[in-house]
C-alpha positions in Angstrom: 18.5 -37.9 11.9 16.7 -36.9 9.2 13.3 -37.1 10.1 13.9 -35.5 13.5 14.1 -31.4 14.0 15.0 -29.2 16.8 18.0 -29.6 19.8 15.9 -29.2 23.1 12.6 -29.6 22.0 12.8 -32.2 19.6 10.1 -34.1 17.4 10.6 -36.9 15.4 7.8 -37.6 12.9 6.9 -41.1 11.2 4.5 -43.0 8.8 3.4 -43.1 5.4 0.8 -42.0 3.3 -1.2 -45.3 3.2 0.0 -47.0 5.7 -1.5 -47.6 9.0 -1.0 -44.9 10.6 1.3 -41.3 10.9 2.6 -40.1 14.2 5.3 -37.9 16.0 7.5 -38.5 19.3 8.3 -35.2 21.2 11.3 -35.2 23.6 12.2 -32.6 25.7 9.0 -31.3 26.4 8.8 -29.5 30.0 6.7 -31.4 32.8 3.6 -30.1 34.0 2.2 -28.5 30.9 -1.8 -28.9 30.8 -2.5 -30.2 27.6 -5.2 -32.1 26.2 -6.7 -34.4 23.4 -9.4 -31.8 22.2 -6.3 -29.1 22.0 -4.6 -31.0 20.1 -7.4 -32.1 17.6 -8.4 -28.3 17.2 -5.4 -27.8 15.1 -5.3 -31.1 13.1 -9.1 -30.3 12.3 -7.6 -27.0 10.4 -5.3 -29.3 8.5 -7.3 -32.3 7.7 -8.3 -33.3 4.2 -12.1 -32.6 3.2 -12.8 -29.9 5.2 -14.3 -27.4 2.1 -14.9 -27.8 -1.7 -11.4 -26.3 -2.5 -9.4 -29.1 -0.8 -8.8 -32.6 -1.4 -12.3 -34.7 -0.8 -10.4 -37.6 1.2 -12.2 -38.7 4.0 -10.0 -38.8 7.2 -11.0 -37.7 10.7 -7.6 -37.5 12.0 -8.5 -38.6 15.2 -5.3 -37.7 17.4 -4.3 -40.4 20.0 -1.8 -39.9 22.9 0.1 -42.8 23.6 2.2 -41.5 26.0 4.0 -38.5 27.8 0.7 -37.4 29.3 -0.7 -38.0 32.3 -4.2 -36.7 34.4 -4.0 -33.9 31.9 -0.3 -32.9 32.0 3.1 -33.5 30.7 5.2 -35.6 32.7 8.5 -34.8 30.6 9.0 -37.8 29.3 8.8 -38.9 25.2 5.0 -37.8 24.2 4.0 -40.5 21.5 1.1 -39.4 19.5 -0.7 -40.9 16.3 -3.4 -40.8 14.0 -4.8 -43.4 12.2 -5.1 -43.7 8.3 -8.9 -44.5 7.7 -9.7 -43.6 4.4 -6.9 -45.9 2.3 -7.1 -45.8 -1.4 -3.6 -47.2 -2.6 -5.3 -48.8 -6.1 -5.5 -45.2 -7.1 -1.7 -45.0 -7.2 -1.1 -48.3 -9.3 -0.3 -46.5 -12.2 2.7 -44.6 -10.2 4.4 -47.8 -9.1 6.1 -47.8 -12.9 6.0 -44.5 -13.7 7.7 -41.4 -12.1 5.0 -38.3 -11.6 6.5 -35.0 -13.0 7.8 -32.4 -10.3 7.5 -35.0 -7.6 10.1 -37.2 -5.3 9.2 -40.6 -7.0 12.4 -40.6 -9.2 14.6 -38.7 -6.5 13.4 -41.2 -4.1 14.3 -43.9 -6.1 17.4 -42.6 -7.1 18.5 -42.5 -3.4 17.3 -45.4 -1.8 16.7 -47.8 -4.8 13.2 -48.6 -3.5 9.9 -46.5 -2.8 6.4 -46.6 -1.6 4.4 -45.3 -4.5 1.4 -45.4 -2.5 0.5 -41.3 -2.5 4.2 -40.7 -2.1 4.8 -42.4 1.3 6.9 -40.2 3.1 7.1 -37.2 0.8 3.5 -36.8 1.1 1.7 -33.8 2.9 0.0 -36.3 5.2 3.6 -36.6 6.9 2.6 -33.0 8.5 0.0 -34.5 10.8 2.7 -34.8 13.5 4.3 -31.8 12.9 0.9 -30.2 13.7 -0.2 -32.2 16.5 3.8 -31.6 18.2 2.9 -27.6 17.0 0.0 -27.7 19.1 2.1 -28.3 22.4 4.7 -26.0 21.4 1.8 -23.3 21.0 0.5 -24.1 24.4 4.0 -23.6 25.7 4.4 -20.1 24.1 1.0 -19.3 25.3 2.0 -19.6 28.8 5.3 -17.8 28.8 5.7 -15.1 31.3 6.0 -12.0 28.5 3.2 -10.2 29.0 0.2 -11.9 26.9 2.5 -14.9 25.9 3.8 -15.8 22.1 0.9 -15.7 19.3 1.6 -17.3 16.2 -0.3 -16.3 13.1 -0.2 -17.6 9.8 -2.6 -16.4 6.5 -2.7 -16.7 3.0 -1.7 -13.4 0.9 -1.5 -14.7 -2.2 -3.1 -17.3 -4.7 -1.6 -17.5 -8.5 -1.6 -14.2 -9.2 -4.5 -12.6 -7.1 -3.0 -10.5 -4.3 -4.3 -9.3 -0.9 -3.7 -5.8 -0.3 -0.9 -5.0 1.9 -2.8 -2.1 3.8 -5.7 -4.6 4.7 -3.2 -6.5 6.3 -1.3 -4.4 8.3 -2.7 -5.3 12.0 -1.8 -8.7 13.6 -5.0 -10.6 12.1 -7.1 -12.4 14.6 -7.7 -16.2 14.5 -11.5 -15.7 13.7 -10.5 -13.3 10.7 -8.1 -16.1 9.4 -11.0 -18.9 9.5 -13.5 -17.1 8.3 -13.2 -18.9 4.8 -11.9 -21.6 3.3 -8.9 -20.2 2.0 -7.8 -18.4 5.1 -7.2 -15.3 3.7 -8.2 -12.5 6.3 -9.4 -9.9 3.6 -12.7 -11.2 2.7 -13.3 -9.4 -1.0 -9.7 -11.2 -1.8 -10.5 -14.6 -0.2 -13.6 -14.6 -2.5 -11.3 -14.0 -5.8 -9.1 -16.8 -4.3 -11.6 -19.7 -4.1 -13.3 -18.6 -7.4 -9.8 -19.1 -8.8 -8.8 -22.7 -7.2 -12.4 -23.8 -8.4 -11.4 -22.4 -11.9 -8.2 -24.4 -12.3 -9.7 -27.6 -10.6 -12.5 -27.8 -12.6 -9.8 -28.4 -15.8 -7.5 -30.8 -13.6 -5.0 -27.8 -12.8 -3.5 -26.8 -9.8 -2.1 -23.1 -8.4 0.7 -22.1 -5.7 1.0 -19.1 -4.0 2.3 -17.1 -0.6 1.7 -17.8 3.0 2.3 -15.0 5.6 3.2 -15.7 9.1 3.5 -13.4 12.3 4.5 -13.9 15.8 4.3 -11.4 18.2 5.3 -11.6 21.9 8.9 -12.7 21.5 11.5 -11.1 23.6 14.4 -9.9 22.5 17.6 -12.6 22.6 16.8 -15.9 21.0 18.4 -17.0 18.3 22.4 -17.5 17.6 25.1 -15.1 15.7 26.1 -17.6 13.3 24.8 -21.1 11.8 21.7 -21.5 14.1 20.3 -17.8 13.5 16.7 -17.8 14.5 15.6 -16.6 10.6 17.9 -19.6 9.2 16.0 -22.3 11.5 13.2 -20.7 10.3 13.6 -21.2 6.9 14.8 -24.6 7.6 12.0 -25.6 9.2 9.5 -23.9 6.3 11.8 -25.4 3.9 11.2 -28.7 5.0 7.2 -28.6 4.2 5.9 -30.3 1.2 5.4 -27.9 -2.0 7.3 -25.1 -0.5 10.0 -22.9 -2.9 10.7 -19.8 -1.1 11.2 -18.2 2.0 11.8 -14.7 3.0 12.0 -12.5 6.3 10.8 -9.1 6.8 11.3 -6.8 3.3 12.7 -10.0 2.0 13.8 -9.8 -1.9 11.9 -6.4 -1.9 15.1 -4.7 0.1 17.1 -5.2 -2.7 15.2 -2.8 -4.3 16.1 -0.2 -1.1 18.8 2.0 -0.1 20.5 1.7 3.4 19.0 4.5 4.3 15.7 3.4 3.7 16.0 0.1 4.8 17.2 0.3 8.3 15.1 0.0 11.3 15.9 2.9 13.6 16.3 2.3 17.5 13.8 4.1 19.5 12.6 4.2 23.4 9.3 3.1 23.8 7.3 2.3 26.9 11.0 1.9 28.6 12.1 -0.5 26.2 14.3 -0.3 23.3 12.4 -1.0 20.0 12.7 -0.2 16.3 10.4 2.9 14.7 10.0 0.4 11.4 10.4 -3.5 11.4 12.2 -4.5 7.8 14.4 -6.6 9.7 11.3 -9.0 10.5 12.0 -8.7 14.3 15.5 -10.8 13.7 19.0 -8.7 13.3 21.8 -10.7 13.4 20.5 -14.2 14.0 18.7 -12.6 17.4 15.3 -11.6 17.9 14.9 -7.7 18.6 11.3 -8.1 20.4 9.4 -7.0 17.3 7.2 -9.3 15.5 8.6 -11.8 13.5 7.3 -11.6 9.8 8.3 -13.9 7.0 6.6 -15.4 4.0 6.8 -18.6 2.2 6.1 -19.4 -1.1 4.2 -22.7 -2.4 4.3 -24.1 -5.8 1.3 -25.5 -7.5 0.3 -29.0 -6.5 2.2 -31.2 -8.8 -0.4 -34.0 -9.6 -2.7 -32.5 -11.7 -5.6 -34.8 -13.6 -4.3 -34.0 -17.2 -2.1 -36.4 -19.1 1.6 -35.3 -18.5 4.4 -36.6 -20.4 7.2 -38.5 -18.2 9.4 -41.7 -18.1 8.9 -45.1 -16.3 11.1 -47.0 -13.8 13.3 -48.6 -17.0 13.7 -44.8 -18.8 11.1 -45.2 -21.4 9.1 -42.4 -22.2 5.4 -42.6 -21.4 2.3 -40.8 -20.4 0.6 -40.2 -17.0 -3.1 -39.7 -16.1 -2.8 -39.0 -12.3 -5.6 -40.1 -10.7 -6.5 -40.1 -6.7 -7.4 -37.2 -4.3 -5.4 -34.2 -4.6 -5.6 -30.6 -3.5 -5.8 -27.9 -6.1 -4.0 -25.6 -4.4 -1.9 -26.7 -1.0 -2.3 -23.5 0.7 -5.4 -23.2 2.8 -4.6 -26.6 4.9 -0.7 -25.2 5.2 -1.6 -22.1 7.1 -1.8 -24.3 10.3 1.3 -26.3 9.2 3.5 -22.9 8.9 2.2 -22.5 12.4 3.2 -25.2 14.2 6.9 -25.1 12.5 7.3 -21.8 13.6 5.9 -22.8 17.1 8.7 -25.6 17.2 11.3 -23.3 16.3 10.8 -20.2 18.3 9.9 -23.2 21.9 13.3 -25.0 20.9 15.3 -21.5 21.0 13.7 -20.3 24.0 14.8 -23.4 25.8 18.4 -23.0 24.4 18.2 -19.5 25.3 17.4 -20.2 28.8 19.7 -23.6 29.2 22.7 -21.0 27.9 22.2 -17.9 29.7 21.2 -19.4 32.9 23.1 -18.0 36.2 25.4 -20.3 37.6 25.9 -20.1 41.6 24.0 -19.1 44.4 
């Protein structure tokens, strides 16, 4: 179904931006996993609006409620249902959009597909839908943190580029700590670059414009063997997960497009023996070879376009096809990247957990 994701660890999100609530149902979560509302809330707090002066001022606490699937602090193995009620709704700010199509939004395509659309903040196309993904991702992260492979699996995303401001690669060579990522409002672990990014976002916001950028994500602790060799390649499912997020326009793993400028002799990751295991000397493959994890860090990047809603007059057409002008109102992010960091992490965790369960199911030894 189009609102569901995953094969064994499955999530289904529901709700609209200015409806009563948004939420998620998780099916396939193992039983006896310790989980608390506070752990889920901590991830939602990283995603919520109004957390700094460079994001939308919409006032939502995004308080999560667990309706089912958790009893006495542990998962029961049955479907987990969670919701977050929408509190600061201002659908009147979108009255003009009832008749006019916003440039680069889903207004026209939704109308073309369904013949009807929820114009209040974009309905399902709003980034508010991602609340359910982050809530489910918090549980997926908890599962990964408890897997029996060293220190568990750790997922870390961070901003590397805003507009034309790029963090130096050498400064981000090591796996960054959560504290370093959360140290500033833009979630770039390089403080000097972060300050420039924040200033750029404020500049474009002051003239009613927007900017995009790039988020990098790294996953460490993943063993070799996750993924499938053909259609369900690990990088393919990661790519689908990331490109399903609002405002995404590109995905690359490992060397990505830069690898096209290298020769095979330069690009190949030589195998070495390290600590009694097969490893690679370099990681241009980004932790995945032949669609299957090789035990190295999984490294990928996601490109986000500038926020489509800008507070400047734009040319458009209305539902009758007549040319008109649209002056958008409402509360919008001048740059989506700071709040997208926990969403990228959540989707990465959901993909890894699903493949972990699929791998265990397929490769379990039968018989006594």
